N, C-alpha and C positions, 0 to 999 in steps of 0.2 A: 503496498500500501503506500510504504513512504521511501520506496526508494529505487524499483523497479522501475522503465522505462513506461513512461503514460499509456503508451498506446499498446504495450502488452497488455500489462495490469488491467487497462478499461477492459482491452477485449477479452480475455479471458472470463470477466464475471458480463460482462454484456451477454456473449454469446447462448450461455445459459439459459440466463434472464430474455431476450430473444425467444428464445425455444418454449421457455415459462410461459410466455404473454400467450406466442400461437398456441397452448394446447389448453389454456384457458380459454378464451376464445372458442376453442372447438367441444366445449362443455355446449355451446348454445350455436354455436353456428353448425354443427352436428345434426341437432335437432330441427334446426331451419331446413336443411338441407331435408334429408328424412322425412318429415311432417309437409313439406312442398310436395310432397310426391301421392299426399292423402289429397289435400284441395287446397285453394289458395284462403280458403277461412281460418283450416286449421295451420298454411303459412301465418296469415296476420293476425292469430292472436299466438302462438309464440314469441313474434314481433314485437307488440303489444308489451306480454308480459315481462320481456327485457327492461323495463320499466320497476318491475319488481326486484327481480334478478340487479337491478343498477343498486337499488338503496341500501339491498344488502352486500356488495362493495365497498358502500360508500363507509357502512363503520366499520366491515374488518378490512381496508384496507386502511379507512383514517386511525385505526390501534393501530396496523402493520406499520406505513410509515411512521406514524410518530414513532414507536419506537426502536426503530433502526438507526431514522435520525439520529437519535439519542444515544446509541446503542452505538456505533463506530464512530462520532467525536469520544464518547468516554472511554472507550478502549483507544483511539486513537491520544489522550490526554494517562493512558495508560492508570484507567481507573475503573476494572473489572466487578469490582463487587455494585455503584454503582449499575456498569449498564446492563446486569444480572439480575438488579430489582426491577428495571422499568421492562425490562424482559419479559421478566414472570408475572409481573403485574397487569402487562401489555395483552397477556394470553390468557390470565383469568375474567379482565374484563369482556377481550372479545366471546370469550363461547358466555358468557354472562346477554351478552346482550343482542347477541344471535336467538337465544332463547326468546329472548323479552320481542323479539321480528318475529320468532316465529308466533308465540297467542296469541299477539295482536293482529299478527296478519291473518290467523286463521278465523279470528274474529269477526274480522270487518271483508272477507277475503269477496262478495260480492258489492261492494261499493265501492271496494282502492277497484278491480278489476273494470269498474263503470269506469273510474276515478281517472285509468289509463289509455281509456281510449276504446274500450272492449266494444262491440255492437252485440247483437244480439243472436247473431249467425256465430259469430267468432268465442263468445261466451260458453259454450259448453264445451270447445275446443283449451280454452283456456282455463276453465276455473279446477280440473285436476294437473293441469302441468306446477299452476304459482301453485298449491299446496304442498306437491312432492317442493319446488323448489322452497319455500318455506320451512319448511318439517328440513331439510340440510342443512338452511341461517345458520345451525350452532355451530356444524363440521364447516362451512365454509368460511366465518367469523375466522377458524380457530388453524387454519390451512394459511390463510395468508398473513397471520402472526411469524408462526413459524417456518413460511418461506423467507418473509422478510429478515428475522431473525442470521437465517443461514444467509442469506449476502451478504448483510451486512457484517460478517467477522471473514467472507470471503467464502465461503461455502458455496456458492453458488452453482456449481456442481451438482453435488448432491441434491440441492432445491428442483433442481431440472428436474431429477431420476423422480424426484414424488409429486413432483405436477403431467409431468408424461405417463407414470403411471396411469392413474386415474384418469384422463383422455385417452387413455389405448384402450380403459374397459368403456369409457361411455361407449367409444364408435364402435364396438364391436357388438354391445348390446342395446344398442340405435334400433338396430333395423329386425333384433331377434324377439324385441317386443316389440314395435312398433305395426311388426305387419305377422312373423311367424307365430306371436302368441294373441293377435290382432286387439293391439289394447291402445294405438292411436296414439295421443298425445299423450293421455297419460303414461303410457310403453314407453317415451322421453323421457318425461320425467322423473320414472326409476328408474335409469340409464346413471342419467345426469346424478341421483342422489347416490349412486352405488359407489362413481364415480370419484365424487369428492370423497367418500368414506374412504377409499383407497386412497389417496393423495393423505388425507386427513395422519390415514395410519402409518404407512411408511415414512415420514415427515417426522411423525411423533417417536417413533421409532431409533431416529439418530439419535434425539435426546437424551431416549432411556436407557439407550447406552452408552452415553454419556463419554462422545467422541464430539463434540461441540465445543466451540472457546469456551460460548456463554451459557448457565446448565440455571436448567427450567427446575424450580424449587418452589413449594407452596408454601413454607416456611420465610418465601422471602418478595409474595405478592401484598403490597403496598397499603395498608388500614388510612393515610393518609389520603384525602383528595387533595393534596397540596401532583400527588404526583399522577392522580390519572388526569388531573390537568392540563398540567410538563403534559405526558402525551397527547392527548387529545387537541389540545392547542398546537403539539408542533405539527399535526397528523390533520389538523384543519384544513388546509387546503385540499388535499384528497378527497374528504370528507365531501368540503362544497361541491370538485370537479366530478366526483360521481355522485353525489344526492342531485346538481343540477341535469347529470347524463338521464337522470329517472328521472326527474321534470319535464327536462325535453327529450324525451323516447315521448313521454305520457302525449305532450302538446301537440309532438309531429303525427302522435297514432292519432288524433283528435281531428288535429286537423285534415290528414289526409282524407279519415273515414267519412267526408263530406264526396270523394272522388268516387268514394265503392271500398268494394276487401280488396279489389285488387288494387287501387291505392298505397294502401296501409303493409298490403303481403310488399310490394314491389321499397318500397321505401324502407320495410326492413332488409329487402334481401340489401342494399345497396347500403343501409349504414351496417352491414355484417363486414364485409367486400373497404369499403371507410377504414372498420374498425378493424382489417389483418392492418393497415398503414400504423394509425394509431398503436396499433401494439407491438409492433415491429419497432417505433423510435420510445414507448416505453420501456419497450426492453434495456434497446439499448442504455435509453438515459439509466434505467439500475444498475446499468452496470458502471457509469461515471459518479456515481449517486455517491458510495461506499467509497469510493477516492476522494472525492473530495470532500466530505467529511474526516473521513483522517486528519490531510493530508491539512484543512484548515484550522482543525484543532489543533495541528501539533504547529501549525503556525507555518506551512509554508506556501507560500501562499500563489507563487508559483505554478508549482506544479497544481492545482488546483486553477486556474485557469486554462492550464492545459487539458485539461481532463475536458472543460467544456467543449471550448474549441474542437479537439478528436471527437468530443461524442457528435458533435453539430455536424461536424464534415461527414462523419460517417453515416447517421442518420438522415445526412441529408442529399447520399447515392442511394440510398434503397428508395426513398421517397419519390427519387425523379424516374428510378426503375418502377415504381407500379402506377407514377402517375401516365406513363408510356402506355403503358401494359389495360390502365383503364380508359385512355383515350383510341388507340383502338380497336382491341380487347369486348368494348361495352356491352356488346350482342352478346357475343358467345358466354360472357361471364355469369349474364344473367339466366340463358337459355341454359344454362350448368345447374340452378335449382331449380328450375321446372318450365312447364311448356308452354302457361299461358300467355299469349300471344300480348294480352293488356296487360298486362304484371308485368314482362318482357320490356315494351315501350317505354312504360312510364318509366323502370325499373334505369334505361338505357341513358333518359335522358339525366338524370342525377349520378347514375355514372360520369361519365364527362361534364360537369359542375363538378366535380366530387378531385378533379384532373388540373382542376384550373387551378386549384388551392391548395396540393399535397407539397408542393417545393415548400412551401412557408411553414410545415408542419413543424417541423422539428426542430427548429428557431427559436419557435412560444414557446416548445413543450420544455427546453430545457434551461430557457430561462428561466422559467417557473421552476421547474427541478430544485436549477443552483439553488435559491431562492431560500425554497422552503429544507435541502440538506442542510443548509449552513446557518437554521435555526432563526430566518427572519419572515417569520411567522405570516404577518400581519399582511404584506408586501405579497406574498404569495399566494394570502387566499384572493388575494383584490386581483390575482395573473388565473385562477384556478377558476375562479367565479366569471371570466369575461367568456368562455368558449361557448359556452355550452347555457348561460346565464345570463350577463346582462348585454351582451348580443344578440343573443339565438331568441331567444324567446322573444322580445320586439319583431323583432325578424319575424319568425311562426308565426305569429301569431295578428300581422298586418300585411309582408307583404305579399300573401297568396291574396288579397282583399284586391290586390292591384293587379296583381303578376297572375291569377290565378295559377296554374302549377307549376308553374314557372319557380312560386314564388316558396312554393311547398319545396325542389328539387334544386334547389340555390341556394338554400336558409343557412345549415352548416360551413358548407364551401366559403360562404360569405362572412359568416362569424370567423371563420379561422383566418381569413384573412385583414382582418380590423383586427385580431388580435394582433395578429403578428405585427404591423404597424404599434401595437401599442407598448412592443415588447422590447423594441430596438433602441425607446431612449429608457429603459426600467435595466435594461443590462446597462448602457454606456454609465451609468448614476451609480447602480454598481460595484464595474471594474473602479471606476473611479476612487470612491469613498472606501469601500470596504478589502479590495482587492489590489491595494495600490504600493503595500511595505512592500520589501525585498527580504524575503531569510537573511539576517543573519549570518547565519553557521553553515550554507548548501552552495555547491558549487552549482551549477549548469550542467554539469553529465547528468544527476537526478534528475532531469527535465525531460 
């Protein structure tokens, strides 16, 4: 973290993180693919209920990112006991919060599904799917914390193994439960839940076998509200990011529903494709964040800068590649998921708009992650709220009234471009104010 060349360290951590993000996306994308073979209402239902999953992600990732950011900085400052206290408390808090989400969600399932944009034809598919996703909430929230803590201490490869194992189980069980057993969307949800359980167990075994730097211990779970405030306030940008994703998914589904189930299904599929790019970018960022945290905690500001620029370069190359793929193969991509021509036509336009915004995605994401990983909570929270909250919601609620279908298809790409414009001055200010110092005892050979 502190001495090896930045490209080697970030790459070593980023590759497993990217694969982990991709496999995490498989949980929902596999369901979308197989469920789309049933009909467009089923596909639209799974897309709409992604708002429920995003809410679970918001809580789980909030604890996870808060704990990993604090732990990596404490490890960089050689304060292992404090790092373990944050990790143990975050794990306990995430699991308990998942249980609470499960109870509340199941109690108010029908109103929640209506709120996220489910129509009468979507509801029979959405109810069993959302119910099982809520049942798995404690496992999912706990898995996020275990995963991020492993990455914070440099064990990104094993964190990938834990996620990949669950993702593969999910993909294998989806067609079996959906088609062979005839369970439809109910079967897709069961397959996803089993996959999540497998990931949770595999990751937990690593800690129980004591092969980690950070040890989880119930005795170290804090009883002080201040500890949880530090964890959640540090992770609050992620909570906002994922929370806004839940709200924006619901708003998008609701507005698209005015054009029928085909429009909802199309935007659900197009959004999953765009999420592929987003997850790759986040994976690269998760490789640079522990490096930035360690070096900032150790006072090595030049390596912190170098980690940011290297991650930005790598992430932007990925985005440009996917930009070309979306711009050229938009119909083929949509046709891979579903054969309905109405869905393909609506979603193809959305993919073309997405391609226009992709080149700007990596930069704005890493500016946000830089602020968050180094503990600048409120600036990071503001940046995290731009993409799917402050910019997206007004656009998705107003633009369709004047632009019709284009307002729905172009809402997220336009929001991403505006987020990029705001991120530029934030980065300039951050470098000038917080990373302008030179290390007193380090030579450039370590850069």
